[in-house]
Phi, psi and omega in degrees: 000330178301321181290318181298312181299315180296316178296317177297322178292320178297315178297321177298314179295315180295323178298320180281334172295318179294319178295322179290323179297324178292329180281342180295339181277358182290149177277344178283126182294324180295321179294322179293320178298316177293327180289329177293320177297316179294322178296316179295321178294316179297319178294319180298316180293316181298314181290323179293322179295321178293319177295324177295324180292317182269353180287169183272316182214151181286156180199173183290337177291319176299313180296323181292319178294319179293321180294321180294319177296315179295325178293319176299317179297309184294320179292318179294321180292318177301310180297322179295317179294317180294317183292320184280348182082005182250064188261125175235108185300319182298324180297317181287324177295318179297316178301315178298319178295315179298316179297318181294322178294320179294318180295317178297321180295320179293322182290326187268315184261000000 
């Protein structure tokens, strides 16, 4: 189960790194700032998932690092959607649920 959680968390982080990279090309300074926050969150989640995979036992520090990365991702995505006028609440709820499940999985396994 540890491998599954770690692989899913790495994919979650990489997906948001790719999404942030596309926004970095924007001419809007606010969009670039939000994309940097999302990029940092994606890197944090991906590295923490890799560390969780090679680590010996789960702990609250792993879950805290994963939660901080997921929080950066979710807040940046929420603000980006709100700012652009293309806000879909269900999309953000699903992202939040996936992030919460990944954090719980890192904490438990």
